[in-house]
mmJSON file of the N, C-alpha and C atoms, coordinates in Angstrom:
{"data_MODEL":{"atom_site":{
"group_PDB":["ATOM","ATOM","ATOM","ATOM","ATOM","ATOM","ATOM","ATOM","ATOM","ATOM","ATOM","ATOM","ATOM","ATOM","ATOM","ATOM","ATOM","ATOM","ATOM","ATOM","ATOM","ATOM","ATOM","ATOM","ATOM","ATOM","ATOM","ATOM","ATOM","ATOM","ATOM","ATOM","ATOM","ATOM","ATOM","ATOM","ATOM","ATOM","ATOM","ATOM","ATOM","ATOM","ATOM","ATOM","ATOM","ATOM","ATOM","ATOM","ATOM","ATOM","ATOM","ATOM","ATOM","ATOM","ATOM","ATOM","ATOM","ATOM","ATOM","ATOM","ATOM","ATOM","ATOM","ATOM","ATOM","ATOM","ATOM","ATOM","ATOM","ATOM","ATOM","ATOM","ATOM","ATOM","ATOM","ATOM","ATOM","ATOM","ATOM","ATOM","ATOM","ATOM","ATOM","ATOM","ATOM","ATOM","ATOM","ATOM","ATOM","ATOM","ATOM","ATOM","ATOM","ATOM","ATOM","ATOM","ATOM","ATOM","ATOM","ATOM","ATOM","ATOM","ATOM","ATOM","ATOM","ATOM","ATOM","ATOM","ATOM","ATOM","ATOM","ATOM","ATOM","ATOM","ATOM","ATOM","ATOM","ATOM","ATOM","ATOM","ATOM","ATOM","ATOM","ATOM","ATOM","ATOM","ATOM","ATOM","ATOM","ATOM","ATOM","ATOM","ATOM","ATOM","ATOM","ATOM","ATOM","ATOM","ATOM","ATOM","ATOM","ATOM","ATOM","ATOM","ATOM","ATOM","ATOM","ATOM","ATOM","ATOM","ATOM","ATOM","ATOM","ATOM","ATOM","ATOM","ATOM","ATOM","ATOM","ATOM","ATOM","ATOM","ATOM","ATOM","ATOM","ATOM","ATOM","ATOM","ATOM","ATOM","ATOM","ATOM","ATOM","ATOM","ATOM","ATOM","ATOM","ATOM","ATOM","ATOM","ATOM","ATOM","ATOM","ATOM","ATOM","ATOM","ATOM","ATOM","ATOM","ATOM","ATOM","ATOM","ATOM","ATOM","ATOM","ATOM","ATOM","ATOM","ATOM","ATOM","ATOM","ATOM","ATOM","ATOM","ATOM","ATOM","ATOM","ATOM","ATOM","ATOM","ATOM","ATOM","ATOM","ATOM","ATOM","ATOM","ATOM","ATOM","ATOM","ATOM","ATOM","ATOM","ATOM","ATOM","ATOM","ATOM","ATOM","ATOM","ATOM","ATOM","ATOM","ATOM","ATOM","ATOM","ATOM","ATOM","ATOM"],
"id":[1,2,3,4,5,6,7,8,9,10,11,12,13,14,15,16,17,18,19,20,21,22,23,24,25,26,27,28,29,30,31,32,33,34,35,36,37,38,39,40,41,42,43,44,45,46,47,48,49,50,51,52,53,54,55,56,57,58,59,60,61,62,63,64,65,66,67,68,69,70,71,72,73,74,75,76,77,78,79,80,81,82,83,84,85,86,87,88,89,90,91,92,93,94,95,96,97,98,99,100,101,102,103,104,105,106,107,108,109,110,111,112,113,114,115,116,117,118,119,120,121,122,123,124,125,126,127,128,129,130,131,132,133,134,135,136,137,138,139,140,141,142,143,144,145,146,147,148,149,150,151,152,153,154,155,156,157,158,159,160,161,162,163,164,165,166,167,168,169,170,171,172,173,174,175,176,177,178,179,180,181,182,183,184,185,186,187,188,189,190,191,192,193,194,195,196,197,198,199,200,201,202,203,204,205,206,207,208,209,210,211,212,213,214,215,216,217,218,219,220,221,222,223,224,225,226,227,228,229,230,231,232,233,234,235,236,237],
"type_symbol":["N","C","C","N","C","C","N","C","C","N","C","C","N","C","C","N","C","C","N","C","C","N","C","C","N","C","C","N","C","C","N","C","C","N","C","C","N","C","C","N","C","C","N","C","C","N","C","C","N","C","C","N","C","C","N","C","C","N","C","C","N","C","C","N","C","C","N","C","C","N","C","C","N","C","C","N","C","C","N","C","C","N","C","C","N","C","C","N","C","C","N","C","C","N","C","C","N","C","C","N","C","C","N","C","C","N","C","C","N","C","C","N","C","C","N","C","C","N","C","C","N","C","C","N","C","C","N","C","C","N","C","C","N","C","C","N","C","C","N","C","C","N","C","C","N","C","C","N","C","C","N","C","C","N","C","C","N","C","C","N","C","C","N","C","C","N","C","C","N","C","C","N","C","C","N","C","C","N","C","C","N","C","C","N","C","C","N","C","C","N","C","C","N","C","C","N","C","C","N","C","C","N","C","C","N","C","C","N","C","C","N","C","C","N","C","C","N","C","C","N","C","C","N","C","C","N","C","C","N","C","C","N","C","C","N","C","C"],
"label_atom_id":["N","CA","C","N","CA","C","N","CA","C","N","CA","C","N","CA","C","N","CA","C","N","CA","C","N","CA","C","N","CA","C","N","CA","C","N","CA","C","N","CA","C","N","CA","C","N","CA","C","N","CA","C","N","CA","C","N","CA","C","N","CA","C","N","CA","C","N","CA","C","N","CA","C","N","CA","C","N","CA","C","N","CA","C","N","CA","C","N","CA","C","N","CA","C","N","CA","C","N","CA","C","N","CA","C","N","CA","C","N","CA","C","N","CA","C","N","CA","C","N","CA","C","N","CA","C","N","CA","C","N","CA","C","N","CA","C","N","CA","C","N","CA","C","N","CA","C","N","CA","C","N","CA","C","N","CA","C","N","CA","C","N","CA","C","N","CA","C","N","CA","C","N","CA","C","N","CA","C","N","CA","C","N","CA","C","N","CA","C","N","CA","C","N","CA","C","N","CA","C","N","CA","C","N","CA","C","N","CA","C","N","CA","C","N","CA","C","N","CA","C","N","CA","C","N","CA","C","N","CA","C","N","CA","C","N","CA","C","N","CA","C","N","CA","C","N","CA","C","N","CA","C","N","CA","C","N","CA","C","N","CA","C","N","CA","C","N","CA","C","N","CA","C","N","CA","C"],
"label_alt_id":[null,null,null,null,null,null,null,null,null,null,null,null,null,null,null,null,null,null,null,null,null,null,null,null,null,null,null,null,null,null,null,null,null,null,null,null,null,null,null,null,null,null,null,null,null,null,null,null,null,null,null,null,null,null,null,null,null,null,null,null,null,null,null,null,null,null,null,null,null,null,null,null,null,null,null,null,null,null,null,null,null,null,null,null,null,null,null,null,null,null,null,null,null,null,null,null,null,null,null,null,null,null,null,null,null,null,null,null,null,null,null,null,null,null,null,null,null,null,null,null,null,null,null,null,null,null,null,null,null,null,null,null,null,null,null,null,null,null,null,null,null,null,null,null,null,null,null,null,null,null,null,null,null,null,null,null,null,null,null,null,null,null,null,null,null,null,null,null,null,null,null,null,null,null,null,null,null,null,null,null,null,null,null,null,null,null,null,null,null,null,null,null,null,null,null,null,null,null,null,null,null,null,null,null,null,null,null,null,null,null,null,null,null,null,null,null,null,null,null,null,null,null,null,null,null,null,null,null,null,null,null,null,null,null,null,null,null],
"label_comp_id":["UNK","UNK","UNK","UNK","UNK","UNK","UNK","UNK","UNK","UNK","UNK","UNK","UNK","UNK","UNK","UNK","UNK","UNK","UNK","UNK","UNK","UNK","UNK","UNK","UNK","UNK","UNK","UNK","UNK","UNK","UNK","UNK","UNK","UNK","UNK","UNK","UNK","UNK","UNK","UNK","UNK","UNK","UNK","UNK","UNK","UNK","UNK","UNK","UNK","UNK","UNK","UNK","UNK","UNK","UNK","UNK","UNK","UNK","UNK","UNK","UNK","UNK","UNK","UNK","UNK","UNK","UNK","UNK","UNK","UNK","UNK","UNK","UNK","UNK","UNK","UNK","UNK","UNK","UNK","UNK","UNK","UNK","UNK","UNK","UNK","UNK","UNK","UNK","UNK","UNK","UNK","UNK","UNK","UNK","UNK","UNK","UNK","UNK","UNK","UNK","UNK","UNK","UNK","UNK","UNK","UNK","UNK","UNK","UNK","UNK","UNK","UNK","UNK","UNK","UNK","UNK","UNK","UNK","UNK","UNK","UNK","UNK","UNK","UNK","UNK","UNK","UNK","UNK","UNK","UNK","UNK","UNK","UNK","UNK","UNK","UNK","UNK","UNK","UNK","UNK","UNK","UNK","UNK","UNK","UNK","UNK","UNK","UNK","UNK","UNK","UNK","UNK","UNK","UNK","UNK","UNK","UNK","UNK","UNK","UNK","UNK","UNK","UNK","UNK","UNK","UNK","UNK","UNK","UNK","UNK","UNK","UNK","UNK","UNK","UNK","UNK","UNK","UNK","UNK","UNK","UNK","UNK","UNK","UNK","UNK","UNK","UNK","UNK","UNK","UNK","UNK","UNK","UNK","UNK","UNK","UNK","UNK","UNK","UNK","UNK","UNK","UNK","UNK","UNK","UNK","UNK","UNK","UNK","UNK","UNK","UNK","UNK","UNK","UNK","UNK","UNK","UNK","UNK","UNK","UNK","UNK","UNK","UNK","UNK","UNK","UNK","UNK","UNK","UNK","UNK","UNK","UNK","UNK","UNK","UNK","UNK","UNK"],
"label_asym_id":["A","A","A","A","A","A","A","A","A","A","A","A","A","A","A","A","A","A","A","A","A","A","A","A","A","A","A","A","A","A","A","A","A","A","A","A","A","A","A","A","A","A","A","A","A","A","A","A","A","A","A","A","A","A","A","A","A","A","A","A","A","A","A","A","A","A","A","A","A","A","A","A","A","A","A","A","A","A","A","A","A","A","A","A","A","A","A","A","A","A","A","A","A","A","A","A","A","A","A","A","A","A","A","A","A","A","A","A","A","A","A","A","A","A","A","A","A","A","A","A","A","A","A","A","A","A","A","A","A","A","A","A","A","A","A","A","A","A","A","A","A","A","A","A","A","A","A","A","A","A","A","A","A","A","A","A","A","A","A","A","A","A","A","A","A","A","A","A","A","A","A","A","A","A","A","A","A","A","A","A","A","A","A","A","A","A","A","A","A","A","A","A","A","A","A","A","A","A","A","A","A","A","A","A","A","A","A","A","A","A","A","A","A","A","A","A","A","A","A","A","A","A","A","A","A","A","A","A","A","A","A","A","A","A","A","A","A"],
"label_entity_id":["1","1","1","1","1","1","1","1","1","1","1","1","1","1","1","1","1","1","1","1","1","1","1","1","1","1","1","1","1","1","1","1","1","1","1","1","1","1","1","1","1","1","1","1","1","1","1","1","1","1","1","1","1","1","1","1","1","1","1","1","1","1","1","1","1","1","1","1","1","1","1","1","1","1","1","1","1","1","1","1","1","1","1","1","1","1","1","1","1","1","1","1","1","1","1","1","1","1","1","1","1","1","1","1","1","1","1","1","1","1","1","1","1","1","1","1","1","1","1","1","1","1","1","1","1","1","1","1","1","1","1","1","1","1","1","1","1","1","1","1","1","1","1","1","1","1","1","1","1","1","1","1","1","1","1","1","1","1","1","1","1","1","1","1","1","1","1","1","1","1","1","1","1","1","1","1","1","1","1","1","1","1","1","1","1","1","1","1","1","1","1","1","1","1","1","1","1","1","1","1","1","1","1","1","1","1","1","1","1","1","1","1","1","1","1","1","1","1","1","1","1","1","1","1","1","1","1","1","1","1","1","1","1","1","1","1","1"],
"label_seq_id":[1,1,1,2,2,2,3,3,3,4,4,4,5,5,5,6,6,6,7,7,7,8,8,8,9,9,9,10,10,10,11,11,11,12,12,12,13,13,13,14,14,14,15,15,15,16,16,16,17,17,17,18,18,18,19,19,19,20,20,20,21,21,21,22,22,22,23,23,23,24,24,24,25,25,25,26,26,26,27,27,27,28,28,28,29,29,29,30,30,30,31,31,31,32,32,32,33,33,33,34,34,34,35,35,35,36,36,36,37,37,37,38,38,38,39,39,39,40,40,40,41,41,41,42,42,42,43,43,43,44,44,44,45,45,45,46,46,46,47,47,47,48,48,48,49,49,49,50,50,50,51,51,51,52,52,52,53,53,53,54,54,54,55,55,55,56,56,56,57,57,57,58,58,58,59,59,59,60,60,60,61,61,61,62,62,62,63,63,63,64,64,64,65,65,65,66,66,66,67,67,67,68,68,68,69,69,69,70,70,70,71,71,71,72,72,72,73,73,73,74,74,74,75,75,75,76,76,76,77,77,77,78,78,78,79,79,79],
"pdbx_PDB_ins_code":[null,null,null,null,null,null,null,null,null,null,null,null,null,null,null,null,null,null,null,null,null,null,null,null,null,null,null,null,null,null,null,null,null,null,null,null,null,null,null,null,null,null,null,null,null,null,null,null,null,null,null,null,null,null,null,null,null,null,null,null,null,null,null,null,null,null,null,null,null,null,null,null,null,null,null,null,null,null,null,null,null,null,null,null,null,null,null,null,null,null,null,null,null,null,null,null,null,null,null,null,null,null,null,null,null,null,null,null,null,null,null,null,null,null,null,null,null,null,null,null,null,null,null,null,null,null,null,null,null,null,null,null,null,null,null,null,null,null,null,null,null,null,null,null,null,null,null,null,null,null,null,null,null,null,null,null,null,null,null,null,null,null,null,null,null,null,null,null,null,null,null,null,null,null,null,null,null,null,null,null,null,null,null,null,null,null,null,null,null,null,null,null,null,null,null,null,null,null,null,null,null,null,null,null,null,null,null,null,null,null,null,null,null,null,null,null,null,null,null,null,null,null,null,null,null,null,null,null,null,null,null,null,null,null,null,null,null],
"Cartn_x":[-5.407,-4.623,-4.984,-5.209,-5.554,-4.343,-3.959,-2.813,-3.24,-2.509,-2.803,-1.753,-1.996,-1.129,-1.02,0.198,0.441,-0.337,-0.261,-0.919,-2.416,-3.074,-4.52,-4.921,-4.156,-4.492,-4.345,-3.275,-3.089,-4.147,-4.501,-5.586,-6.882,-7.151,-8.353,-8.383,-7.236,-7.181,-7.496,-6.976,-7.182,-8.612,-9.119,-10.421,-11.592,-11.544,-12.684,-12.775,-11.607,-11.619,-11.09,-10.579,-9.994,-8.93,-8.163,-7.1,-5.809,-5.019,-3.745,-2.648,-1.462,-0.326,0.147,0.385,0.863,2.168,2.577,3.796,4.301,5.642,6.233,7.567,7.859,9.117,9.622,10.903,11.514,12.068,12.079,12.704,13.003,13.384,13.637,13.163,12.788,12.386,13.577,13.348,14.428,15.079,14.336,14.883,15.645,15.686,16.377,15.542,14.241,13.359,13.1,13.069,12.744,11.256,10.961,9.58,9.347,8.151,7.767,6.445,6.488,5.294,4.747,3.43,2.875,1.486,1.179,-0.123,-0.852,-2.086,-2.942,-4.173,-4.608,-5.791,-6.698,-7.953,-8.908,-9.397,-8.952,-9.319,-10.815,-11.481,-12.909,-13.772,-13.427,-14.24,-13.611,-12.38,-11.618,-11.305,-11.212,-10.765,-9.25,-8.665,-7.214,-6.858,-5.67,-5.141,-3.639,-3.129,-1.696,-1.293,-0.382,-0.04,1.47,1.849,3.263,3.376,4.358,4.616,5.927,5.903,7.114,7.423,8.414,8.729,9.23,10.017,10.599,9.537,8.481,7.467,6.198,6.124,4.975,3.693,3.837,2.666,2.546,1.314,1.013,-0.003,0.187,-0.744,-1.282,-2.579,-3.204,-3.048,-2.219,-1.969,-3.146,-3.681,-4.804,-5.482,-6.776,-7.514,-8.696,-9.252,-10.384,-10.906,-11.629,-12.252,-11.945,-12.152,-12.05,-10.645,-9.756,-8.392,-8.221,-7.181,-6.775,-5.31,-4.97,-3.587,-2.853,-1.604,-0.718,0.561,1.103,2.312,3.388,4.639,5.719,5.878,6.199,6.438,7.882,8.166,9.52,10.286,9.766,10.382,11.618,11.849,13.025,12.848,11.655,11.394,11.18],
"Cartn_y":[-9.133,-7.967,-6.874,-5.685,-4.536,-3.618,-3.265,-2.385,-1.196,-0.095,1.088,2.156,3.288,4.447,4.847,5.019,5.281,6.492,7.601,8.828,8.628,8.023,7.846,6.818,5.757,4.729,5.253,5.983,6.547,7.598,8.404,9.377,8.671,7.512,6.74,6.234,5.77,5.313,6.453,7.629,8.79,9.321,9.473,10.101,9.146,7.97,7.042,6.347,5.942,5.177,5.964,7.162,8.007,7.247,6.422,5.657,6.469,6.244,6.928,5.894,6.238,5.318,5.235,3.998,3.793,2.996,2.382,1.577,1.514,1.567,1.423,0.688,-0.176,-0.914,-0.958,-0.696,-0.688,-2.062,-2.378,-3.594,-3.376,-4.436,-4.366,-5.66,-5.58,-6.792,-7.367,-8.436,-9.123,-8.241,-7.24,-6.323,-5.165,-5.117,-4.042,-2.798,-2.868,-1.722,-1.527,-0.265,0.059,-0.203,-0.969,-1.237,-0.684,-0.178,0.308,-0.337,-1.192,-1.859,-0.993,-0.801,0.035,-0.441,-0.155,-0.463,0.847,0.912,2.088,1.669,2.513,2.178,3.393,3.103,4.1,3.586,4.213,3.742,3.844,4.826,5.01,3.919,3.49,2.482,1.094,1.001,-0.247,-0.861,-0.031,-0.555,-0.477,-1.369,-1.383,-1.83,-1.392,-1.784,-1.982,-3.096,-3.343,-3.219,-2.282,-1.984,-2.069,-2.16,-2.085,-1.09,-0.191,0.824,0.492,0.465,0.322,1.708,2.374,3.753,3.887,2.922,3.035,3.061,2.29,2.229,3.001,3.553,4.368,3.576,2.308,1.439,1.036,1.039,0.605,-0.52,-1.539,-2.666,-2.821,-3.064,-3.4,-4.904,-5.316,-6.731,-7.361,-6.621,-7.122,-5.947,-6.095,-5.058,-5.706,-4.988,-5.551,-4.63,-5.226,-4.501,-5.22,-4.503,-5.07,-5.525,-4.576,-4.884,-4.62,-5.191,-4.94,-4.557,-3.452,-2.995,-3.609,-4.025,-4.527,-3.687,-3.394,-2.583,-3.371,-3.271,-3.987,-3.505,-4.433,-4.062,-3.6,-2.968,-2.496,-3.492,-4.717,-5.699,-6.361,-6.177,-6.772,-8.222,-8.735,-10.146,-10.299],
"Cartn_z":[-9.272,-8.942,-9.93,-9.412,-10.253,-10.359,-11.585,-11.806,-12.647,-12.483,-13.277,-13.073,-13.686,-13.573,-12.094,-11.619,-10.196,-9.688,-10.389,-9.923,-9.738,-10.724,-10.648,-9.596,-9.474,-8.504,-7.081,-6.798,-5.464,-5.154,-6.146,-5.946,-5.599,-6.224,-5.944,-4.51,-4.007,-2.618,-1.662,-1.976,-1.114,-1.212,-2.431,-2.644,-2.407,-2.988,-2.898,-1.544,-1.006,0.236,1.439,1.216,2.272,3.054,2.343,2.99,3.006,4.061,4.231,4.41,3.944,4.042,5.498,5.969,7.339,7.392,6.277,6.251,4.822,4.672,3.347,3.477,2.502,2.463,1.021,0.861,-0.472,-0.815,-2.116,-2.625,-4.103,-4.789,-6.226,-6.864,-8.151,-8.861,-9.628,-10.371,-11.092,-12.165,-12.67,-13.678,-13.034,-11.69,-10.995,-10.789,-11.084,-10.87,-9.379,-8.939,-7.559,-7.319,-6.27,-5.882,-4.484,-4.257,-2.926,-2.55,-1.545,-1.029,0.1,0.136,1.194,1.606,2.852,3.429,3.65,3.154,3.295,4.092,5.025,5.817,6.002,6.317,6.778,8.125,9.217,10.546,10.807,10.232,10.458,9.853,8.638,7.947,8.003,8.491,8.586,7.223,6.167,4.876,4.812,3.999,3.84,2.435,1.99,0.683,0.816,0.269,0.219,-1.236,-1.526,-2.918,-3.138,-4.408,-4.791,-5.948,-5.831,-6.845,-7.546,-8.878,-9.684,-10.234,-9.626,-9.994,-11.433,-11.91,-13.249,-14.344,-14.193,-15.25,-14.898,-13.684,-13.288,-13.097,-12.706,-12.524,-11.053,-10.575,-9.217,-9.282,-8.443,-8.386,-6.969,-6.877,-5.6,-5.448,-4.5,-4.27,-3.547,-2.577,-1.8,-1.124,-0.827,-0.113,0.598,1.549,2.273,3.346,4.275,5.383,6.686,7.78,9.129,9.479,9.727,10.142,11.636,12.199,13.574,13.547,14.196,14.226,15.408,15.187,16.227,16.19,17.332,17.396,18.148,17.697,18.363,19.814,20.673,22.069,22.213,23.303,23.581,24.448,24.575,25.471,24.857,23.561,22.923,22.546,22.622,22.295,20.806],
"occupancy":[1.0,1.0,1.0,1.0,1.0,1.0,1.0,1.0,1.0,1.0,1.0,1.0,1.0,1.0,1.0,1.0,1.0,1.0,1.0,1.0,1.0,1.0,1.0,1.0,1.0,1.0,1.0,1.0,1.0,1.0,1.0,1.0,1.0,1.0,1.0,1.0,1.0,1.0,1.0,1.0,1.0,1.0,1.0,1.0,1.0,1.0,1.0,1.0,1.0,1.0,1.0,1.0,1.0,1.0,1.0,1.0,1.0,1.0,1.0,1.0,1.0,1.0,1.0,1.0,1.0,1.0,1.0,1.0,1.0,1.0,1.0,1.0,1.0,1.0,1.0,1.0,1.0,1.0,1.0,1.0,1.0,1.0,1.0,1.0,1.0,1.0,1.0,1.0,1.0,1.0,1.0,1.0,1.0,1.0,1.0,1.0,1.0,1.0,1.0,1.0,1.0,1.0,1.0,1.0,1.0,1.0,1.0,1.0,1.0,1.0,1.0,1.0,1.0,1.0,1.0,1.0,1.0,1.0,1.0,1.0,1.0,1.0,1.0,1.0,1.0,1.0,1.0,1.0,1.0,1.0,1.0,1.0,1.0,1.0,1.0,1.0,1.0,1.0,1.0,1.0,1.0,1.0,1.0,1.0,1.0,1.0,1.0,1.0,1.0,1.0,1.0,1.0,1.0,1.0,1.0,1.0,1.0,1.0,1.0,1.0,1.0,1.0,1.0,1.0,1.0,1.0,1.0,1.0,1.0,1.0,1.0,1.0,1.0,1.0,1.0,1.0,1.0,1.0,1.0,1.0,1.0,1.0,1.0,1.0,1.0,1.0,1.0,1.0,1.0,1.0,1.0,1.0,1.0,1.0,1.0,1.0,1.0,1.0,1.0,1.0,1.0,1.0,1.0,1.0,1.0,1.0,1.0,1.0,1.0,1.0,1.0,1.0,1.0,1.0,1.0,1.0,1.0,1.0,1.0,1.0,1.0,1.0,1.0,1.0,1.0,1.0,1.0,1.0,1.0,1.0,1.0,1.0,1.0,1.0,1.0,1.0,1.0],
"B_iso_or_equiv":[0.0,0.0,0.0,0.0,0.0,0.0,0.0,0.0,0.0,0.0,0.0,0.0,0.0,0.0,0.0,0.0,0.0,0.0,0.0,0.0,0.0,0.0,0.0,0.0,0.0,0.0,0.0,0.0,0.0,0.0,0.0,0.0,0.0,0.0,0.0,0.0,0.0,0.0,0.0,0.0,0.0,0.0,0.0,0.0,0.0,0.0,0.0,0.0,0.0,0.0,0.0,0.0,0.0,0.0,0.0,0.0,0.0,0.0,0.0,0.0,0.0,0.0,0.0,0.0,0.0,0.0,0.0,0.0,0.0,0.0,0.0,0.0,0.0,0.0,0.0,0.0,0.0,0.0,0.0,0.0,0.0,0.0,0.0,0.0,0.0,0.0,0.0,0.0,0.0,0.0,0.0,0.0,0.0,0.0,0.0,0.0,0.0,0.0,0.0,0.0,0.0,0.0,0.0,0.0,0.0,0.0,0.0,0.0,0.0,0.0,0.0,0.0,0.0,0.0,0.0,0.0,0.0,0.0,0.0,0.0,0.0,0.0,0.0,0.0,0.0,0.0,0.0,0.0,0.0,0.0,0.0,0.0,0.0,0.0,0.0,0.0,0.0,0.0,0.0,0.0,0.0,0.0,0.0,0.0,0.0,0.0,0.0,0.0,0.0,0.0,0.0,0.0,0.0,0.0,0.0,0.0,0.0,0.0,0.0,0.0,0.0,0.0,0.0,0.0,0.0,0.0,0.0,0.0,0.0,0.0,0.0,0.0,0.0,0.0,0.0,0.0,0.0,0.0,0.0,0.0,0.0,0.0,0.0,0.0,0.0,0.0,0.0,0.0,0.0,0.0,0.0,0.0,0.0,0.0,0.0,0.0,0.0,0.0,0.0,0.0,0.0,0.0,0.0,0.0,0.0,0.0,0.0,0.0,0.0,0.0,0.0,0.0,0.0,0.0,0.0,0.0,0.0,0.0,0.0,0.0,0.0,0.0,0.0,0.0,0.0,0.0,0.0,0.0,0.0,0.0,0.0,0.0,0.0,0.0,0.0,0.0,0.0],
"pdbx_formal_charge":[null,null,null,null,null,null,null,null,null,null,null,null,null,null,null,null,null,null,null,null,null,null,null,null,null,null,null,null,null,null,null,null,null,null,null,null,null,null,null,null,null,null,null,null,null,null,null,null,null,null,null,null,null,null,null,null,null,null,null,null,null,null,null,null,null,null,null,null,null,null,null,null,null,null,null,null,null,null,null,null,null,null,null,null,null,null,null,null,null,null,null,null,null,null,null,null,null,null,null,null,null,null,null,null,null,null,null,null,null,null,null,null,null,null,null,null,null,null,null,null,null,null,null,null,null,null,null,null,null,null,null,null,null,null,null,null,null,null,null,null,null,null,null,null,null,null,null,null,null,null,null,null,null,null,null,null,null,null,null,null,null,null,null,null,null,null,null,null,null,null,null,null,null,null,null,null,null,null,null,null,null,null,null,null,null,null,null,null,null,null,null,null,null,null,null,null,null,null,null,null,null,null,null,null,null,null,null,null,null,null,null,null,null,null,null,null,null,null,null,null,null,null,null,null,null,null,null,null,null,null,null,null,null,null,null,null,null],
"auth_seq_id":[1,1,1,2,2,2,3,3,3,4,4,4,5,5,5,6,6,6,7,7,7,8,8,8,9,9,9,10,10,10,11,11,11,12,12,12,13,13,13,14,14,14,15,15,15,16,16,16,17,17,17,18,18,18,19,19,19,20,20,20,21,21,21,22,22,22,23,23,23,24,24,24,25,25,25,26,26,26,27,27,27,28,28,28,29,29,29,30,30,30,31,31,31,32,32,32,33,33,33,34,34,34,35,35,35,36,36,36,37,37,37,38,38,38,39,39,39,40,40,40,41,41,41,42,42,42,43,43,43,44,44,44,45,45,45,46,46,46,47,47,47,48,48,48,49,49,49,50,50,50,51,51,51,52,52,52,53,53,53,54,54,54,55,55,55,56,56,56,57,57,57,58,58,58,59,59,59,60,60,60,61,61,61,62,62,62,63,63,63,64,64,64,65,65,65,66,66,66,67,67,67,68,68,68,69,69,69,70,70,70,71,71,71,72,72,72,73,73,73,74,74,74,75,75,75,76,76,76,77,77,77,78,78,78,79,79,79],
"auth_comp_id":["UNK","UNK","UNK","UNK","UNK","UNK","UNK","UNK","UNK","UNK","UNK","UNK","UNK","UNK","UNK","UNK","UNK","UNK","UNK","UNK","UNK","UNK","UNK","UNK","UNK","UNK","UNK","UNK","UNK","UNK","UNK","UNK","UNK","UNK","UNK","UNK","UNK","UNK","UNK","UNK","UNK","UNK","UNK","UNK","UNK","UNK","UNK","UNK","UNK","UNK","UNK","UNK","UNK","UNK","UNK","UNK","UNK","UNK","UNK","UNK","UNK","UNK","UNK","UNK","UNK","UNK","UNK","UNK","UNK","UNK","UNK","UNK","UNK","UNK","UNK","UNK","UNK","UNK","UNK","UNK","UNK","UNK","UNK","UNK","UNK","UNK","UNK","UNK","UNK","UNK","UNK","UNK","UNK","UNK","UNK","UNK","UNK","UNK","UNK","UNK","UNK","UNK","UNK","UNK","UNK","UNK","UNK","UNK","UNK","UNK","UNK","UNK","UNK","UNK","UNK","UNK","UNK","UNK","UNK","UNK","UNK","UNK","UNK","UNK","UNK","UNK","UNK","UNK","UNK","UNK","UNK","UNK","UNK","UNK","UNK","UNK","UNK","UNK","UNK","UNK","UNK","UNK","UNK","UNK","UNK","UNK","UNK","UNK","UNK","UNK","UNK","UNK","UNK","UNK","UNK","UNK","UNK","UNK","UNK","UNK","UNK","UNK","UNK","UNK","UNK","UNK","UNK","UNK","UNK","UNK","UNK","UNK","UNK","UNK","UNK","UNK","UNK","UNK","UNK","UNK","UNK","UNK","UNK","UNK","UNK","UNK","UNK","UNK","UNK","UNK","UNK","UNK","UNK","UNK","UNK","UNK","UNK","UNK","UNK","UNK","UNK","UNK","UNK","UNK","UNK","UNK","UNK","UNK","UNK","UNK","UNK","UNK","UNK","UNK","UNK","UNK","UNK","UNK","UNK","UNK","UNK","UNK","UNK","UNK","UNK","UNK","UNK","UNK","UNK","UNK","UNK","UNK","UNK","UNK","UNK","UNK","UNK"],
"auth_asym_id":["A","A","A","A","A","A","A","A","A","A","A","A","A","A","A","A","A","A","A","A","A","A","A","A","A","A","A","A","A","A","A","A","A","A","A","A","A","A","A","A","A","A","A","A","A","A","A","A","A","A","A","A","A","A","A","A","A","A","A","A","A","A","A","A","A","A","A","A","A","A","A","A","A","A","A","A","A","A","A","A","A","A","A","A","A","A","A","A","A","A","A","A","A","A","A","A","A","A","A","A","A","A","A","A","A","A","A","A","A","A","A","A","A","A","A","A","A","A","A","A","A","A","A","A","A","A","A","A","A","A","A","A","A","A","A","A","A","A","A","A","A","A","A","A","A","A","A","A","A","A","A","A","A","A","A","A","A","A","A","A","A","A","A","A","A","A","A","A","A","A","A","A","A","A","A","A","A","A","A","A","A","A","A","A","A","A","A","A","A","A","A","A","A","A","A","A","A","A","A","A","A","A","A","A","A","A","A","A","A","A","A","A","A","A","A","A","A","A","A","A","A","A","A","A","A","A","A","A","A","A","A","A","A","A","A","A","A"],
"auth_atom_id":["N","CA","C","N","CA","C","N","CA","C","N","CA","C","N","CA","C","N","CA","C","N","CA","C","N","CA","C","N","CA","C","N","CA","C","N","CA","C","N","CA","C","N","CA","C","N","CA","C","N","CA","C","N","CA","C","N","CA","C","N","CA","C","N","CA","C","N","CA","C","N","CA","C","N","CA","C","N","CA","C","N","CA","C","N","CA","C","N","CA","C","N","CA","C","N","CA","C","N","CA","C","N","CA","C","N","CA","C","N","CA","C","N","CA","C","N","CA","C","N","CA","C","N","CA","C","N","CA","C","N","CA","C","N","CA","C","N","CA","C","N","CA","C","N","CA","C","N","CA","C","N","CA","C","N","CA","C","N","CA","C","N","CA","C","N","CA","C","N","CA","C","N","CA","C","N","CA","C","N","CA","C","N","CA","C","N","CA","C","N","CA","C","N","CA","C","N","CA","C","N","CA","C","N","CA","C","N","CA","C","N","CA","C","N","CA","C","N","CA","C","N","CA","C","N","CA","C","N","CA","C","N","CA","C","N","CA","C","N","CA","C","N","CA","C","N","CA","C","N","CA","C","N","CA","C","N","CA","C","N","CA","C","N","CA","C","N","CA","C","N","CA","C","N","CA","C"],
"pdbx_PDB_model_num":[1,1,1,1,1,1,1,1,1,1,1,1,1,1,1,1,1,1,1,1,1,1,1,1,1,1,1,1,1,1,1,1,1,1,1,1,1,1,1,1,1,1,1,1,1,1,1,1,1,1,1,1,1,1,1,1,1,1,1,1,1,1,1,1,1,1,1,1,1,1,1,1,1,1,1,1,1,1,1,1,1,1,1,1,1,1,1,1,1,1,1,1,1,1,1,1,1,1,1,1,1,1,1,1,1,1,1,1,1,1,1,1,1,1,1,1,1,1,1,1,1,1,1,1,1,1,1,1,1,1,1,1,1,1,1,1,1,1,1,1,1,1,1,1,1,1,1,1,1,1,1,1,1,1,1,1,1,1,1,1,1,1,1,1,1,1,1,1,1,1,1,1,1,1,1,1,1,1,1,1,1,1,1,1,1,1,1,1,1,1,1,1,1,1,1,1,1,1,1,1,1,1,1,1,1,1,1,1,1,1,1,1,1,1,1,1,1,1,1,1,1,1,1,1,1,1,1,1,1,1,1,1,1,1,1,1,1]
}}}
């Protein structure tokens, strides 16, 4: 797992990989710090990164990243 300063890490996702955020979910860790998990993708190159941001300490970690994703969308059938 790669961690670093939130501002620089997010800039790297945008500039180096041209990835954009498509999903975010809030949570908290055992110390009560606000965490934001998010998925970033580049549809053109099929790269993706799943990251977590700890707002209290200003640190972001790349949990996982890769290439060749497939998007799935929930149906409206209620199943």
